N, C-alpha and C positions, 0 to 999 in steps of 0.2 A: 504494500500500500504506500503510495507516494504522497507527499504533502507539499503544498506550496504556500507562500505568503504566511509567514509565521506570526503575524500580528494578532493580538488579542483585542485590538480596538474595534469598536462597533461600527466605525465608518469604513472599514476596510474589509473586503471579502476574503475569507479564508477558503482554502480549497483542499480537498482530499480526493485522491484517485484510488479506485479499487476495482478489482476484477472479479466477476462472477462467471465462471467457466471461461469462455473465450471472449467475453464482452468487457470492455473497459468503460468505467463510468467515472464521472467527475462530479463530486458533490461540493457545491459552493454555498456559502452563507456568511452572515455576520456573526454567527455563533463561534465560540472558541474552537480552535482546531481539534481539541480533545473531544468536544461534543460531536463534531462532524465525523471524527474517526469512530466514535462509539456507535453512531447511527449507521455508518457504512458497514461496520463489523456485524451489527445486529441483522441487517438486511442480508449480508453474505451468509451468515449462519442459517437464517430461516430459509432462504432459497435453496441452499445446498442440502439442508436437512430434508426439505420437501422433495427435491430431485432424487435423493438417495432412496426415499420411500417409494417414489413413483418415477423410475428412470425414463419412462416413455413420455412423460409430460414435457411440453415445450418450456423453454426458459421464459417466454412471454406469459404463458398461462401460470407458471409457478410464481412469477413476479406479481401477477394480478392477485393470485390467491394470498400471497404474503401481504399485499396491500390491504386486502379485505380483512385479513386477520389482525393486522396492526390497527386498522380503523376501528374494528370491533373492540380491541383492547383499549383504545383511546376513549371510546364512548363509555365502556364499562367503568374505566378509571375515573372519568369525569363525573359520572353518576355517583360512584362510590364516594368521591371527594365531596360532591355536593351534599349527599346524604350525611356524611360525617360532619360537615360544616353545620348543617341544620341541627343535627343532634347536639353538637357542641354549643351552639347558640341557645338551644332550649335548656340544656343543663346549666349554662351560665346564668340564664334568667331565673331558673329555680333557686340557684345558690344565692343570687342577688336578693330575691324575695325573702329567703330565709334570714339573710343578714339584716335586711331592712326591718323585718318583723322582730328580730332579736334586739336590734338597736331601739326600736320603738318601745318594746316592753321594758327595757332597762331605763329608758328616759322617763317613763311614767312613774318610776319609784321616787 
């Protein structure tokens, strides 16, 4: 995996090249190079794993199935994060109410 432009600044594009079978890809973005490399390695692993399980599947189809899988994971993760946030807010409100009630009961003495 080759890397280009080692800047971590957000106004400069970083680039990571990676190969899946005989196809060379270049991933560019403002994210840090380490992030781009992690994304590229994840895609490589998932496509290669899928191709090992189904050797007759085309690289294009394997890539699309990986994209669908990653999108599904993202949607589930976003929902889980949202649910966790809502639960945390509800628990915080419950604790705040208990504290306020306790303070009110102590101030009435």
